[in-house]
C-alpha positions in Angstrom: 44.5 12.3 -86.3 46.0 15.6 -85.1 42.8 17.3 -86.1 40.7 15.3 -83.5 41.9 17.3 -80.4 41.2 20.5 -82.2 37.7 19.3 -83.1 37.0 18.2 -79.5 38.1 21.6 -78.3 35.9 23.3 -80.8 32.9 21.2 -79.8 33.6 22.0 -76.1 33.7 25.7 -76.9 30.4 25.5 -78.7 28.8 23.5 -75.9 30.0 26.1 -73.4 28.4 28.9 -75.5 25.1 27.0 -75.8 25.1 26.4 -72.1 25.8 30.0 -71.3 23.0 31.1 -73.6 20.5 28.7 -72.1 21.4 29.7 -68.5 21.4 33.3 -69.4 17.9 33.0 -70.9 16.6 31.1 -67.9 17.1 34.1 -65.6 17.1 37.0 -67.9 14.9 39.1 -65.6 17.2 38.6 -62.6 20.3 39.4 -64.6 18.6 42.7 -65.6 18.0 43.5 -62.0 14.4 42.6 -62.0 13.6 39.4 -60.1 10.6 37.3 -61.0 8.2 36.6 -58.1 5.2 34.4 -58.6 2.1 34.8 -56.5 0.1 31.6 -56.4 -3.4 31.3 -55.1 -5.4 28.2 -54.0 -8.2 28.8 -56.5 -10.2 31.4 -58.4 -12.2 33.9 -56.4 -12.9 37.6 -56.0 -10.7 37.5 -52.9 -7.7 36.7 -55.1 -8.5 39.5 -57.5 -7.9 41.9 -54.6 -4.6 40.1 -53.6 -3.6 40.3 -57.3 -4.0 44.1 -57.2 -1.7 44.3 -54.1 1.0 42.0 -55.6 1.0 44.0 -58.8 1.2 47.3 -57.0 4.2 46.0 -55.1 5.8 44.9 -58.3 5.4 48.4 -59.8 6.7 50.1 -56.6 9.7 47.8 -56.1 10.7 47.1 -59.7 9.9 43.4 -59.5 8.4 41.2 -62.2 5.2 39.8 -60.7 3.1 37.0 -62.1 -0.1 35.9 -60.5 -1.4 32.4 -61.0 -4.8 31.0 -60.0 -5.1 27.2 -60.3 -8.5 26.1 -61.5 -8.2 22.4 -60.8 -6.8 21.9 -57.3 -3.6 20.5 -56.2 -2.6 19.0 -59.5 -3.0 22.3 -61.3 -1.1 24.1 -58.6 1.7 21.6 -58.8 1.9 21.9 -62.5 2.1 25.7 -62.3 4.9 25.6 -59.8 6.9 23.0 -61.7 6.7 25.2 -64.9 7.8 28.3 -63.0 10.8 26.4 -61.5 11.9 25.3 -65.0 11.6 28.9 -66.2 13.8 30.0 -63.3 11.4 31.9 -61.0 13.2 33.6 -58.2 10.6 33.6 -55.5 7.2 32.0 -54.8 4.4 33.2 -52.5 2.1 30.2 -52.2 -1.3 29.5 -50.6 -1.2 25.8 -50.1 -4.4 23.8 -50.8 -3.5 20.9 -48.5 -0.5 21.7 -46.4 -0.2 18.1 -45.0 -0.3 16.2 -48.3 1.7 18.9 -50.1 4.5 19.1 -47.5 7.1 17.1 -49.5 6.4 19.1 -52.7 6.6 22.4 -50.8 10.0 21.4 -49.3 11.2 20.4 -52.8 10.2 23.8 -54.1 11.7 25.6 -51.2 15.0 23.9 -52.0 15.0 25.4 -55.5 13.6 28.9 -54.9 12.7 31.3 -52.1 9.3 30.2 -50.9 6.9 31.8 -48.4 3.3 30.9 -47.7 0.4 33.4 -47.6 -3.3 33.2 -46.7 -3.0 29.6 -45.6 0.1 28.3 -43.9 2.2 25.1 -44.1 4.0 25.5 -40.7 5.6 22.0 -40.8 7.6 22.7 -44.0 10.7 24.6 -45.0 8.8 27.7 -46.1 10.7 30.8 -45.1 7.7 32.7 -43.6 4.0 33.0 -43.5 2.0 36.2 -44.3 -1.6 36.3 -43.2 -4.0 36.5 -40.3 -4.5 34.2 -37.3 -7.4 32.1 -38.7 -8.3 30.6 -35.4 -8.6 34.1 -33.8 -10.6 35.2 -36.8 -13.0 32.3 -36.3 -13.5 33.4 -32.7 -14.3 36.9 -34.0 -17.1 35.4 -36.1 -18.2 33.4 -33.1 -18.5 36.7 -31.1 -20.8 38.1 -33.9 -23.0 35.0 -33.6 -23.3 35.3 -29.8 -24.2 39.0 -30.1 -27.0 38.5 -32.6 -28.3 35.2 -31.2 -28.1 35.9 -27.5 -30.3 32.9 -26.5 -29.5 29.7 -28.4 -29.7 28.2 -31.9 -28.7 25.8 -34.5 -25.8 26.7 -36.8 -24.6 25.3 -40.1 -21.1 25.8 -41.4 -20.2 25.9 -45.1 -16.7 25.8 -46.6 -14.9 24.9 -49.8 -12.6 22.3 -48.2 -11.2 21.4 -44.8 -7.8 20.2 -46.0 -6.6 23.9 -45.9 -5.0 25.0 -42.7 -7.0 28.3 -42.7 -10.4 26.5 -43.2 -9.8 24.1 -40.3 -8.7 26.9 -37.9 -11.5 29.2 -38.9 -14.1 26.6 -38.3 -12.6 25.6 -34.9 -12.5 29.2 -33.8 -16.2 29.6 -34.5 -17.1 26.4 -32.7 -14.9 27.1 -29.7 -16.2 30.7 -29.3 -19.9 29.9 -29.5 -19.5 26.9 -27.1 -17.6 29.0 -24.6 -14.4 26.9 -24.8 -10.9 27.9 -23.9 -8.5 29.3 -26.5 -6.8 26.3 -28.1 -5.8 26.5 -31.8 -4.7 22.9 -31.8 -8.2 21.6 -30.9 -10.1 19.9 -33.8 -13.7 18.7 -33.9 -14.1 16.4 -36.9 -17.1 17.1 -39.1 -20.0 14.6 -39.2 -21.5 14.9 -35.7 -23.5 17.6 -34.0 -21.5 19.6 -31.6 -23.4 21.3 -28.8 -23.2 22.9 -25.3 -27.0 22.7 -24.8 -27.5 26.3 -26.1 -25.7 26.5 -29.4 -25.5 23.5 -31.7 -23.3 23.2 -34.8 -25.6 20.7 -36.6 -23.6 20.2 -39.8 -20.4 21.3 -41.6 -20.6 20.8 -45.4 -17.8 21.1 -48.0 -18.2 21.9 -51.7 -14.6 21.7 -53.2 -15.2 25.2 -54.8 -18.2 23.8 -56.7 -20.7 26.6 -56.6 -23.6 24.4 -57.6 -22.8 22.0 -54.8 -22.4 24.9 -52.4 -25.9 26.0 -53.0 -27.2 22.5 -52.8 -25.5 22.1 -49.4 -27.2 25.2 -48.1 -30.6 24.0 -49.3 -30.1 20.6 -47.8 -29.2 22.0 -44.4 -32.3 24.2 -44.5 -34.4 21.2 -45.4 -33.0 18.9 -42.7 -33.1 21.7 -40.1 -36.1 23.9 -40.7 -35.4 25.7 -37.3 -31.8 26.7 -38.4 -30.9 29.9 -36.7 -27.6 30.8 -38.4 -25.4 30.1 -41.4 -21.7 30.6 -41.4 -19.7 30.8 -44.6 -16.0 30.2 -44.1 -14.9 31.1 -47.7 -15.7 34.3 -49.5 -18.3 32.8 -51.9 -20.2 30.7 -49.3 -22.3 33.5 -47.8 -23.3 35.0 -51.2 -24.4 31.6 -52.4 -26.4 30.9 -49.2 -28.1 34.3 -49.6 -29.3 33.1 -53.0 -30.7 29.9 -51.5 -32.3 31.7 -48.6 -34.0 34.2 -50.9 -35.4 31.4 -53.2 -36.8 29.6 -50.1 -38.3 32.8 -48.6 -36.0 32.6 -45.6 -34.0 35.7 -46.2 -33.8 37.5 -42.9 -35.3 34.6 -40.9 -31.9 32.9 -40.8 -28.9 34.9 -39.7 -25.9 34.9 -42.1 -22.3 35.3 -40.9 -19.4 35.5 -43.3 -15.7 35.7 -44.0 -14.1 38.0 -46.6 -15.4 40.9 -48.6 -17.5 39.7 -51.6 -19.7 42.5 -52.9 -22.8 40.5 -52.2 -21.7 40.1 -48.6 -21.0 43.8 -48.1 -24.3 44.7 -49.7 -26.0 42.2 -47.5 -24.5 43.9 -44.4 -25.9 47.2 -45.8 -29.4 45.9 -46.2 -29.5 43.7 -43.1 -29.5 40.3 -44.7 -25.9 39.6 -43.4 -25.0 40.3 -39.8 -21.4 40.9 -40.5 -18.1 39.5 -41.9 -14.6 39.1 -40.7 -12.2 40.1 -43.4 -8.6 39.4 -44.1 -6.5 42.0 -46.0 -5.8 40.3 -49.4 -4.4 43.5 -50.9 -1.8 43.5 -48.2 -1.2 39.8 -48.5 -0.2 40.4 -52.1 1.8 43.5 -51.5 3.7 42.3 -48.4 4.4 38.9 -50.0 6.2 40.6 -52.9 7.9 43.0 -50.6 9.2 40.3 -48.3 10.5 38.1 -51.1 12.2 41.1 -52.7 14.1 41.7 -49.4 15.0 38.0 -49.2 16.3 37.9 -52.7 18.4 41.1 -52.0 20.1 39.1 -49.2 18.2 40.7 -46.3 17.2 37.7 -44.3 16.6 40.0 -41.3 13.3 40.9 -42.9 12.0 37.5 -41.8 10.7 37.8 -38.2 12.0 35.3 -35.6 8.5 33.8 -35.4 8.5 33.4 -39.2 5.0 34.8 -39.2 4.0 38.3 -40.4 0.6 38.9 -38.9 -1.9 41.0 -40.9 -4.8 41.2 -38.4 -8.4 40.3 -39.2 -11.0 43.0 -39.1 -14.7 42.9 -38.3 -17.1 44.6 -40.7 -20.6 45.3 -39.8 -23.2 48.1 -40.5 -21.1 50.6 -38.5 -18.1 50.5 -40.8 -19.2 48.7 -44.0 -19.5 51.9 -46.1 -16.0 53.2 -45.3 -14.5 49.8 -45.8 -16.1 49.3 -49.2 -15.1 52.7 -50.4 -11.4 52.0 -49.5 -11.6 48.6 -51.2 -13.0 50.1 -54.4 -10.3 52.7 -54.4 -7.5 50.1 -54.1 -9.0 48.0 -56.9 -9.3 51.1 -59.2 -5.6 52.1 -58.7 -3.4 51.5 -61.8 
């Protein structure tokens, strides 16, 4: 009987050793002085390839382990990726939420377990530490200015986007509408899709979503042209929308007859600006989104909460790209992507 206490003590010691090993393995990178930061997108697109280059560059410069994750199947896939990262002991997460409203609880749960910021698209009503990105409503108004300049009279407009659940998509669309209709500045305003919106001069005749399905995106553009043969302009809110609409316009012999306005810096869009088939685009700075996300999380993990601005927003301004600056912009972009 005297041997039982000794046996219990021995088992307890073994359990402590096993627990120590498991915990140590969970955060081996952090213990070695190299925190693990995960950069999580809202899908797969050329835009995110640029952001990936920026995040990885920051990782090299700041001695941070960076992993980039691009969910292919929406919210469920994004959730699975994050849960797996939490189990593995990730130190920080830079997330582009797919649906900030319906993901709010999960974002808060994640923020309770790791340092979490949002980038590209915000979730302002959650416990995220900060948001890095542009003012999407203001960017939408910048596209609206392009439209008014190139269609000085009036015209029918169609808007195409992957999904409107994202905070950035809703605000871009509203910014475009408010600017072309001459409305006051109000980021909280929202015109639901489904009905024509007009001021008697410009008319937004339709807003169509595709859920990142490229085939559906092309079909949406073709359907809008069929229903509105006098369409004056097409607005693509996500990076792939304008290039896909260019394909549809070319196949239907309307390239040049319908003005194209875009967001982001897809190669096809930039080439379209060069050859005149695209009026212009308003770009974010995905490279900086990636770089600054890693930089901010590195500061937070080092205990420097002062790196978070009082507004909890780090604004990376949108830029207008047209024929006057497309060549210099594209050259700089290629140089950044070519960097090791």
